[in-house]
N, CA, C and O atoms as CSV, one atom per row, in Angstrom:
chain,resi,resn,atom,element,x,y,z
A,1,MET,N,N,-17.547,-6.760,3.283
A,1,MET,CA,C,-16.749,-6.199,4.341
A,1,MET,C,C,-17.689,-5.618,5.391
A,1,MET,O,O,-18.850,-5.331,5.098
A,2,GLN,N,N,-17.198,-5.447,6.597
A,2,GLN,CA,C,-18.014,-4.916,7.679
A,2,GLN,C,C,-17.326,-3.747,8.369
A,2,GLN,O,O,-16.113,-3.563,8.277
A,3,GLY,N,N,-18.145,-2.965,9.062
A,3,GLY,CA,C,-17.636,-1.830,9.813
A,3,GLY,C,C,-18.719,-1.280,10.717
A,3,GLY,O,O,-19.745,-1.922,10.939
A,4,THR,N,N,-18.481,-0.080,11.239
A,4,THR,CA,C,-19.449,0.585,12.100
A,4,THR,C,C,-19.751,1.973,11.543
A,4,THR,O,O,-18.919,2.585,10.873
A,5,VAL,N,N,-20.945,2.449,11.831
A,5,VAL,CA,C,-21.360,3.765,11.362
A,5,VAL,C,C,-20.619,4.820,12.184
A,5,VAL,O,O,-20.744,4.864,13.408
A,6,ALA,N,N,-19.847,5.666,11.502
A,6,ALA,CA,C,-19.115,6.756,12.169
A,6,ALA,C,C,-19.937,8.043,12.140
A,6,ALA,O,O,-19.995,8.775,13.128
A,7,THR,N,N,-20.574,8.310,10.995
A,7,THR,CA,C,-21.462,9.472,10.868
A,7,THR,C,C,-22.640,9.077,9.992
A,7,THR,O,O,-22.514,8.220,9.117
A,8,PHE,N,N,-23.786,9.707,10.230
A,8,PHE,CA,C,-24.941,9.522,9.366
A,8,PHE,C,C,-25.796,10.774,9.431
A,8,PHE,O,O,-26.177,11.218,10.515
A,9,ASP,N,N,-26.093,11.339,8.283
A,9,ASP,CA,C,-26.938,12.528,8.178
A,9,ASP,C,C,-28.285,12.083,7.610
A,9,ASP,O,O,-28.378,11.729,6.435
A,10,SER,N,N,-29.319,12.102,8.436
A,10,SER,CA,C,-30.635,11.635,7.991
A,10,SER,C,C,-31.229,12.546,6.923
A,10,SER,O,O,-32.102,12.118,6.168
A,11,GLY,N,N,-30.774,13.783,6.849
A,11,GLY,CA,C,-31.259,14.704,5.824
A,11,GLY,C,C,-30.739,14.352,4.443
A,11,GLY,O,O,-31.504,14.303,3.480
A,12,THR,N,N,-29.441,14.108,4.343
A,12,THR,CA,C,-28.848,13.769,3.052
A,12,THR,C,C,-28.813,12.265,2.825
A,12,THR,O,O,-28.574,11.809,1.707
A,13,ARG,N,N,-29.053,11.490,3.887
A,13,ARG,CA,C,-29.043,10.018,3.848
A,13,ARG,C,C,-27.677,9.484,3.420
A,13,ARG,O,O,-27.584,8.490,2.699
A,14,SER,N,N,-26.632,10.149,3.870
A,14,SER,CA,C,-25.266,9.737,3.564
A,14,SER,C,C,-24.450,9.756,4.846
A,14,SER,O,O,-24.890,10.289,5.864
A,15,GLY,N,N,-23.262,9.174,4.793
A,15,GLY,CA,C,-22.432,9.165,5.986
A,15,GLY,C,C,-21.088,8.525,5.738
A,15,GLY,O,O,-20.665,8.346,4.596
A,16,THR,N,N,-20.417,8.179,6.833
A,16,THR,CA,C,-19.124,7.511,6.758
A,16,THR,C,C,-19.133,6.291,7.665
A,16,THR,O,O,-19.848,6.232,8.665
A,17,LEU,N,N,-18.322,5.330,7.284
A,17,LEU,CA,C,-18.175,4.097,8.036
A,17,LEU,C,C,-16.727,3.946,8.461
A,17,LEU,O,O,-15.814,4.367,7.749
A,18,LEU,N,N,-16.522,3.351,9.613
A,18,LEU,CA,C,-15.188,2.980,10.057
A,18,LEU,C,C,-15.085,1.473,9.853
A,18,LEU,O,O,-15.712,0.689,10.565
A,19,LEU,N,N,-14.281,1.086,8.868
A,19,LEU,CA,C,-14.150,-0.329,8.548
A,19,LEU,C,C,-13.311,-1.051,9.592
A,19,LEU,O,O,-12.579,-0.426,10.360
A,20,ASP,N,N,-13.424,-2.363,9.610
A,20,ASP,CA,C,-12.713,-3.162,10.596
A,20,ASP,C,C,-11.191,-3.021,10.495
A,20,ASP,O,O,-10.480,-3.262,11.470
A,21,ASP,N,N,-10.692,-2.631,9.314
A,21,ASP,CA,C,-9.241,-2.445,9.174
A,21,ASP,C,C,-8.792,-1.056,9.626
A,21,ASP,O,O,-7.610,-0.726,9.535
A,22,GLY,N,N,-9.751,-0.226,10.121
A,22,GLY,CA,C,-9.418,1.097,10.635
A,22,GLY,C,C,-9.569,2.222,9.634
A,22,GLY,O,O,-9.423,3.390,9.994
A,23,SER,N,N,-9.859,1.896,8.378
A,23,SER,CA,C,-10.010,2.936,7.367
A,23,SER,C,C,-11.436,3.479,7.352
A,23,SER,O,O,-12.375,2.799,7.767
A,24,GLU,N,N,-11.586,4.713,6.867
A,24,GLU,CA,C,-12.906,5.336,6.736
A,24,GLU,C,C,-13.378,5.202,5.303
A,24,GLU,O,O,-12.588,5.252,4.360
A,25,LEU,N,N,-14.688,5.030,5.156
A,25,LEU,CA,C,-15.281,4.891,3.840
A,25,LEU,C,C,-16.607,5.637,3.830
A,25,LEU,O,O,-17.473,5.386,4.668
A,26,GLY,N,N,-16.764,6.553,2.884
A,26,GLY,CA,C,-18.002,7.311,2.780
A,26,GLY,C,C,-19.025,6.593,1.922
A,26,GLY,O,O,-18.672,5.808,1.041
A,27,PHE,N,N,-20.302,6.868,2.185
A,27,PHE,CA,C,-21.369,6.326,1.341
A,27,PHE,C,C,-22.394,7.410,1.080
A,27,PHE,O,O,-22.615,8.293,1.909
A,28,GLY,N,N,-23.012,7.328,-0.079
A,28,GLY,CA,C,-24.007,8.313,-0.481
A,28,GLY,C,C,-25.428,7.809,-0.282
A,28,GLY,O,O,-25.651,6.689,0.178
A,29,ALA,N,N,-26.372,8.653,-0.635
A,29,ALA,CA,C,-27.786,8.343,-0.454
A,29,ALA,C,C,-28.212,7.105,-1.239
A,29,ALA,O,O,-29.039,6.330,-0.759
A,30,GLU,N,N,-27.665,6.907,-2.429
A,30,GLU,CA,C,-28.035,5.735,-3.241
A,30,GLU,C,C,-27.708,4.437,-2.524
A,30,GLU,O,O,-28.525,3.516,-2.514
A,31,ALA,N,N,-26.531,4.348,-1.927
A,31,ALA,CA,C,-26.125,3.138,-1.211
A,31,ALA,C,C,-27.029,2.889,-0.013
A,31,ALA,O,O,-27.372,1.744,0.281
A,32,PHE,N,N,-27.416,3.950,0.677
A,32,PHE,CA,C,-28.321,3.807,1.816
A,32,PHE,C,C,-29.710,3.411,1.340
A,32,PHE,O,O,-30.346,2.548,1.946
A,33,GLN,N,N,-30.185,4.016,0.280
A,33,GLN,CA,C,-31.520,3.727,-0.238
A,33,GLN,C,C,-31.648,2.266,-0.653
A,33,GLN,O,O,-32.701,1.660,-0.452
A,34,ARG,N,N,-30.606,1.697,-1.222
A,34,ARG,CA,C,-30.638,0.286,-1.632
A,34,ARG,C,C,-30.786,-0.663,-0.448
A,34,ARG,O,O,-31.183,-1.816,-0.621
A,35,SER,N,N,-30.470,-0.186,0.750
A,35,SER,CA,C,-30.556,-1.039,1.930
A,35,SER,C,C,-31.995,-1.288,2.353
A,35,SER,O,O,-32.292,-2.305,2.981
A,36,GLY,N,N,-32.892,-0.364,2.013
A,36,GLY,CA,C,-34.271,-0.485,2.450
A,36,GLY,C,C,-34.483,-0.051,3.894
A,36,GLY,O,O,-35.580,-0.192,4.435
A,37,LEU,N,N,-33.435,0.477,4.515
A,37,LEU,CA,C,-33.522,0.925,5.907
A,37,LEU,C,C,-34.026,2.358,5.973
A,37,LEU,O,O,-34.009,3.081,4.976
A,38,ARG,N,N,-34.472,2.759,7.148
A,38,ARG,CA,C,-34.928,4.137,7.348
A,38,ARG,C,C,-33.897,4.997,8.066
A,38,ARG,O,O,-33.865,6.214,7.890
A,39,LEU,N,N,-33.054,4.360,8.877
A,39,LEU,CA,C,-32.137,5.101,9.736
A,39,LEU,C,C,-30.948,4.235,10.103
A,39,LEU,O,O,-31.064,3.012,10.181
A,40,LEU,N,N,-29.820,4.858,10.325
A,40,LEU,CA,C,-28.642,4.190,10.889
A,40,LEU,C,C,-28.250,4.940,12.152
A,40,LEU,O,O,-28.364,6.164,12.216
A,41,ARG,N,N,-27.786,4.197,13.161
A,41,ARG,CA,C,-27.333,4.793,14.414
A,41,ARG,C,C,-25.808,4.798,14.454
A,41,ARG,O,O,-25.173,3.894,13.912
A,42,LEU,N,N,-25.223,5.799,15.084
A,42,LEU,CA,C,-23.770,5.836,15.254
A,42,LEU,C,C,-23.345,4.603,16.038
A,42,LEU,O,O,-23.984,4.235,17.024
A,43,GLY,N,N,-22.279,3.976,15.601
A,43,GLY,CA,C,-21.763,2.781,16.265
A,43,GLY,C,C,-22.419,1.489,15.826
A,43,GLY,O,O,-22.013,0.414,16.267
A,44,GLN,N,N,-23.425,1.568,14.966
A,44,GLN,CA,C,-24.137,0.372,14.506
A,44,GLN,C,C,-23.267,-0.418,13.533
A,44,GLN,O,O,-22.611,0.157,12.665
A,45,ARG,N,N,-23.268,-1.745,13.686
A,45,ARG,CA,C,-22.521,-2.612,12.778
A,45,ARG,C,C,-23.251,-2.716,11.455
A,45,ARG,O,O,-24.474,-2.852,11.423
A,46,VAL,N,N,-22.503,-2.653,10.365
A,46,VAL,CA,C,-23.091,-2.763,9.036
A,46,VAL,C,C,-22.214,-3.623,8.136
A,46,VAL,O,O,-21.020,-3.802,8.372
A,47,THR,N,N,-22.845,-4.142,7.108
A,47,THR,CA,C,-22.157,-4.841,6.034
A,47,THR,C,C,-22.166,-3.918,4.830
A,47,THR,O,O,-23.167,-3.257,4.555
A,48,VAL,N,N,-21.062,-3.873,4.117
A,48,VAL,CA,C,-20.913,-2.973,2.974
A,48,VAL,C,C,-20.666,-3.798,1.722
A,48,VAL,O,O,-19.811,-4.684,1.698
A,49,GLU,N,N,-21.433,-3.488,0.682
A,49,GLU,CA,C,-21.176,-4.075,-0.633
A,49,GLU,C,C,-20.571,-2.974,-1.492
A,49,GLU,O,O,-21.174,-1.919,-1.691
A,50,ALA,N,N,-19.368,-3.237,-1.997
A,50,ALA,CA,C,-18.677,-2.236,-2.816
A,50,ALA,C,C,-18.567,-2.727,-4.256
A,50,ALA,O,O,-18.468,-3.927,-4.516
A,51,GLY,N,N,-18.587,-1.777,-5.178
A,51,GLY,CA,C,-18.408,-2.086,-6.592
A,51,GLY,C,C,-16.936,-2.298,-6.909
A,51,GLY,O,O,-16.070,-2.116,-6.054
A,52,ASP,N,N,-16.668,-2.683,-8.139
A,52,ASP,CA,C,-15.286,-2.903,-8.584
A,52,ASP,C,C,-14.416,-1.664,-8.441
A,52,ASP,O,O,-13.203,-1.768,-8.262
A,53,ASP,N,N,-15.042,-0.482,-8.521
A,53,ASP,CA,C,-14.294,0.768,-8.419
A,53,ASP,C,C,-14.119,1.236,-6.970
A,53,ASP,O,O,-13.539,2.294,-6.726
A,54,GLY,N,N,-14.630,0.434,-5.991
A,54,GLY,CA,C,-14.500,0.785,-4.583
A,54,GLY,C,C,-15.636,1.618,-4.039
A,54,GLY,O,O,-15.690,1.884,-2.838
A,55,THR,N,N,-16.555,2.039,-4.911
A,55,THR,CA,C,-17.702,2.828,-4.490
A,55,THR,C,C,-18.677,1.948,-3.712
A,55,THR,O,O,-18.947,0.815,-4.110
A,56,VAL,N,N,-19.200,2.463,-2.614
A,56,VAL,CA,C,-20.165,1.717,-1.820
A,56,VAL,C,C,-21.469,1.628,-2.595
A,56,VAL,O,O,-22.044,2.644,-2.984
A,57,ARG,N,N,-21.929,0.403,-2.815
A,57,ARG,CA,C,-23.166,0.190,-3.566
A,57,ARG,C,C,-24.358,-0.060,-2.646
A,57,ARG,O,O,-25.497,0.245,-3.000
A,58,ARG,N,N,-24.092,-0.618,-1.461
A,58,ARG,CA,C,-25.188,-0.912,-0.525
A,58,ARG,C,C,-24.633,-1.013,0.878
A,58,ARG,O,O,-23.562,-1.576,1.102
A,59,VAL,N,N,-25.375,-0.461,1.815
A,59,VAL,CA,C,-25.059,-0.550,3.244
A,59,VAL,C,C,-26.220,-1.290,3.885
A,59,VAL,O,O,-27.372,-0.895,3.705
A,60,SER,N,N,-25.949,-2.351,4.626
A,60,SER,CA,C,-27.026,-3.098,5.266
A,60,SER,C,C,-26.614,-3.550,6.665
A,60,SER,O,O,-25.437,-3.537,7.025
A,61,ILE,N,N,-27.603,-3.943,7.426
A,61,ILE,CA,C,-27.358,-4.448,8.776
A,61,ILE,C,C,-27.202,-5.957,8.666
A,61,ILE,O,O,-28.056,-6.612,8.068
A,62,PRO,N,N,-26.136,-6.531,9.225
A,62,PRO,CA,C,-25.950,-7.983,9.155
A,62,PRO,C,C,-27.165,-8.729,9.701
A,62,PRO,O,O,-27.639,-8.441,10.800
A,63,GLY,N,N,-27.661,-9.683,8.926
A,63,GLY,CA,C,-28.806,-10.470,9.342
A,63,GLY,C,C,-30.144,-9.866,9.008
A,63,GLY,O,O,-31.176,-10.501,9.221
A,64,VAL,N,N,-30.154,-8.632,8.481
A,64,VAL,CA,C,-31.404,-7.968,8.085
A,64,VAL,C,C,-31.327,-7.720,6.577
A,64,VAL,O,O,-30.423,-7.034,6.101
A,65,ASP,N,N,-32.261,-8.271,5.845
A,65,ASP,CA,C,-32.236,-8.084,4.382
A,65,ASP,C,C,-33.159,-7.030,3.938
A,65,ASP,O,O,-33.253,-6.755,2.742
């Protein structure tokens, strides 16, 4: 699924995403750390990998592995 970064706290490395269906989804530091990224910008497009329980497992930038 895809969305845009609504909030990102570089200190806690967590934030919220606004998904394409209009819903908000939070992610924690673990999901961000799995991306290998250093920073996310507000409004940036991201791809989200979620587990079976709906928890965000990884946040990444489309086209960047």
